[in-house]
C-alpha positions in Angstrom: 11.0 -10.6 55.8 10.5 -6.9 55.2 9.4 -5.3 51.9 11.6 -3.3 49.6 9.6 -0.2 50.6 10.3 -0.8 54.3 14.0 -1.4 53.5 14.1 1.8 51.5 12.7 3.7 54.5 15.4 2.2 56.7 18.1 3.3 54.2 16.7 6.9 54.2 16.5 7.0 58.0 20.2 5.8 58.2 21.2 8.5 55.7 19.3 11.2 57.5 20.9 10.1 60.8 24.4 10.7 59.4 23.4 14.0 57.8 23.6 12.8 54.1 22.9 15.6 51.6 20.2 15.7 48.9 18.6 12.3 49.5 16.7 11.2 46.4 14.4 8.2 46.3 13.6 7.0 42.8 11.1 4.2 42.3 12.2 2.3 39.2 10.0 -0.9 39.6 7.9 0.1 36.6 10.8 0.9 34.2 13.4 -1.7 35.2 13.7 -5.2 36.5 17.0 -4.6 38.4 15.4 -3.1 41.5 12.4 -1.4 43.0 14.2 1.6 44.4 17.4 3.7 43.8 18.3 5.8 46.8 20.9 8.4 46.0 22.7 10.8 48.4 26.0 12.4 49.0 28.4 13.2 51.8 30.6 16.2 52.1 33.9 14.2 52.6 35.3 10.6 52.7 34.6 10.2 56.4 30.9 11.1 56.0 30.5 8.9 53.0 31.9 6.0 55.1 29.7 6.9 58.1 26.6 6.9 55.9 27.3 3.6 54.2 28.3 2.0 57.5 25.0 3.1 59.1 23.0 1.9 56.2 24.6 -1.5 56.4 24.2 -1.6 60.2 20.5 -0.8 60.3 19.7 -3.2 57.5 21.7 -6.0 59.1 19.5 -5.6 62.2 16.6 -6.6 60.0 18.7 -9.6 58.6 19.1 -7.8 55.3 22.6 -8.1 53.9 24.1 -6.6 50.8 24.7 -8.7 47.7 27.7 -6.5 47.0 29.3 -3.3 48.1 31.6 -1.4 45.7 33.7 1.7 46.0 34.0 1.8 49.8 37.7 2.2 49.9 37.9 5.3 47.7 34.4 6.6 48.8 33.9 8.6 45.6 30.8 6.5 44.9 29.8 3.7 47.2 27.3 1.3 45.6 25.4 -1.0 47.9 23.3 -3.6 46.2 20.5 -5.0 48.4 18.6 -6.6 45.6 15.4 -4.6 45.3 17.0 -1.5 46.9 20.2 -0.1 45.3 22.0 2.6 47.4 24.3 5.1 45.9 26.4 7.3 48.2 28.6 9.8 46.4 31.0 12.6 47.2 29.8 15.9 45.8 32.0 16.0 42.7 31.2 12.5 41.5 27.5 12.9 42.2 27.4 15.9 39.8 29.5 14.1 37.3 27.5 10.9 37.1 24.1 12.6 37.6 22.1 9.4 38.1 19.0 11.3 38.7 19.1 12.4 35.0 19.9 8.9 33.8 16.9 7.5 35.7 14.6 10.5 35.1 11.9 8.1 33.9 11.7 6.7 37.4 9.2 8.0 39.9 10.6 10.4 42.4 9.0 9.8 45.8 9.1 11.5 49.2 10.2 9.7 52.3 6.7 10.2 53.7 5.2 7.9 51.0 7.5 5.0 51.9 
């Protein structure tokens, strides 16, 4: 079993591989019990949002990590992937600006990929 930190790194690697934009890693373990990490990114179109979410799911499945739930895949405006301690949010540009999760979770600790 891998740690939430290791799972978060896999998510970021998958996102980078599919050229996700503005990847943000927010550690929320000290301010919330729902997860350890929120990872937020966006794609430039529906195909890219699908490709990013597909790659995240594929790479985590290789480590025997499967989502509790995936929402929003069909429309791809906001794909939410719940992996327990790691919550993945993949937006299109417009919805990312509208929902602004980084502002909502500003009390979380922003971390760089290198610290994962």
